[in-house]
Phi, psi and omega in degrees: 000137174276148173314317188295336175268001172277121183289129182045210183051050181291334178298313186284336176293314188296319185298308182301321175291321177300319182295322173294319179297320188264008174066033182245039186286120179296132182285343181224115186239140177252117162266101181262119185267165168232167186298131183097350185241131180251132169268351188300312181303322180290322177303321183286322179292323181290315175300322176300313181300318176298314189281341188300131178277345186230049183298139169264179182287001182225342182201174171289159174295319182081358182231351179284171185306315188290317181300309182302323171295319175301318185295340175254000180058044177243012183299126180291348184256007178250128180226129189252131170235136189203161172308130191209175171286161178283138178246022183098176182284347187250307187279150182273126177296327177293320175293325179288319181261016178301318182308311178295314175305309183301316180298318176293317181296315175297328178276332180201097178290350181262011180301157177250183186294326178289326179293325182292315182294326176300314187292328182260015179048043180264126183268342177233160183296139173283174182220161165250113194260173179298333183284334168296312184300318178302315178293323174305307181299320182293319184286325185294333181261009171261162170290152179292149180293322184258012177074001179248229176280159165249141177228131180246124173252118180251101182273126187058059180294342176300340186277358178292127176282180190291319181299320173293317181299317184298328187287320184278350187308315185287323173296326181284321176293315185222083180273165173292153177309147178057030175249124180238129169254122176260105183259117178251132179202150170252012184222062188293339179290342179273349178292147171309132185302316185297329181281317188290330179295333183267004187256141177268113198274136165229129190263124179262110181259176180313133170294144178281170191291327183290320180296308177305317184288321173305312175295321177294322177296320171304318177289322195221071188294351181275342183283140181280163188293327179293320185292316177303315174309305178304320180295324182295312182281331178293327178257019174051045175062024179273100195289319184299319183288322178299317186286323176295317173305307185292333177274000179087005187268348180251120189271062190298310184290336167296329177287327170301318176298320178295318174297318182298309177303321177296301182308309184296324177293314176308313180294321181288330181289349178299325175257028179057032172268132176060028177295331177292318178301321179297316173302313179298321183296313185296321176300311183296323179280334175291341177276349181290161170300144189302329184281332174288322173293327180288326178290326178296315180297322180293321180295318173302314178302316180302310185290324176296318181298311183294318173305327180275325184281333187302334181286332184252337173233081183299343179274358185302143180285119183272157175294154185273088182271128188270349178280112184290342182275356179268110179272102188294323182294316184296321178294321188291334183293343178274345188258111184234175178296338183265005178224343191293318180303316178293321181297315176294326177298311183302312183296319176300311176301315181300316187297310181307311186290318178302317173301336178261012172067041167290165184290112190295327187287329176285319171305000000 
């Protein structure tokens, strides 16, 4: 991937390019994400720049043999490690499942952890295990295939278990020449402190509206600017979710209906009416894929927010709910200053716990 094709983060691009130009490449880098922002495209562009035989002052050439291999993700000195199914105590789960990871990455470099689990038919969260760490250490101690850099991209590094982290510590502390570790995580606090202290951090923040709008208009030239702005704010600047929604792969409106059913049953259960139906709703929601559960919580947050704000800003753009029997104004009258904070805290806590694989049935 070329730097020019990475959305935003021009300040980080500039730092990485200057480090290469000045021969001051940090051997261990932390790409710290936030929710909805992917550092993986930048890791790919940086790796391509390191391998490129004809670098310019601003980007890879895109045409040399190394660049062509990188564009297909087949460069022999680039190694990916990520949460995966167990492949036994000897084989690396990452290496075993790389063909599927490669396919997903080529199709959408902005995919997230949930997308990966769904594509790989993983019902439970993956791990980066000690078998992965052994393979990393073995490769790190060998010469590079093409005589240049060796690059290890460790994606969602917070999923490294303690044994794997301890196994990697020495190579991260004292790597061989021209060996670069790119550690990507949005939960750096979960990394082993001794590893984290060795990493040079680069923080990836939300993409700004102009960058997102320009990219979306290139992909969907028929959409008007106001609608695009609305989508950007609705999906909280999450490029991956916006694109999935526009392409019909994100079932947002199904979540609206799920929310309406939930709210109705909650009101009815106050007088113990249809309480069994509410319990059944919970069981049904708990059986959904985790990514759909997370998206439902985001939709619920959006609707509660709109319900609270409409009293102060009647002109606020409301979600496009297709259920004619749902009276949004009546719903909004129940959202007040004395309950909105608690509602938001509950949903935030549920989202946080669910991201960390809490039991969804209990949640």
